[in-house]
N, C-alpha and C positions, 0 to 999 in steps of 0.2 A: 869578352875582349874583341875589339873590332878588327884585330889583325891576326886572328887565329888561322893557322894553316888549314885546319879542318873545315872552317866556315868561311873560306875565302870568297868575299863578295866584291872583290876589286876588279875582277875580269882580266882576261889576257894571261900571259905567262909570267908577268912580273908580280911581285908581292912586296908589301912593306918590309923594311928591315929593322923594325922596332916594334915594341908592344904598345898598343894604344887601348886604353880603357875609357869608357864614356858613361855618363849618367846624367839624369835630370832630377834635381831635388827642388821641389816647390817650397818656398818659404823656409829655406834652410838657415840655420845659424851659421853664417859664413865664417865668423871668428872661430867657432868650434871646428868647422870643416878644415880651415887652414891649419889649426893647431894639430889636428889628427894627422893631416898630411905630413906636417913637419916631424911629428913623433914616430912615424912609421919606420921600421928597420930596413930602409932601402939598401940594396947591394951597392948601388952607385948613386948616392944622394945628390951629387952635382948634376946628374943626368935626368932626375925626376922633375917634371914640370906639371904645374896645376893651372888649368885655364878656368876662370870663373867669370860668369856673366850674371849679374844680379838682376832681380825683377826690374822691368821697365828700362833696362839699359840696352844699347845697341852695339856693344863691343865687349870683347873678353879682356880680362886682366890676367897677366901671366905672373905666376909666383914660382920662385926657384929657391932651393936651399943653397946658401953660400956660407961656408964656415959654420958658425953656431947660430945662424939666424935665417929666417924666411924673409926673402925680399921680393918686392914687386918690380917687375920689368915691363911696365906698360903705363900709359898716362893715368894719373890720378883722376882727371876729369877730361872728357873729350873736348876739343875746341869746337867753336861754332862751325868751322869749315868741315869738320868730320860729319856733322849732322846733315849736311847738304846731300850727301850720298844716299841717304835713306828717304829723302822727300821725293814725292812724285810731282 
């Protein structure tokens, strides 16, 4: 967990007020990942957020549980203007 009080790498006297977990999965089955996230027994499912960046993409997609479904809250496809930021 990136926000563990024991392993505080954030510096200073302030600390995050939420739990954050991170991982990198190469060539993962993203449909299965999203399904597993959705099926987890979350204490507060409306607060759980999944950020996914697929291979060769330059942005994350945000997935959240709303009611009885998992919904995406990010662009389906980035616009051409978004790509300008990454060019040199």
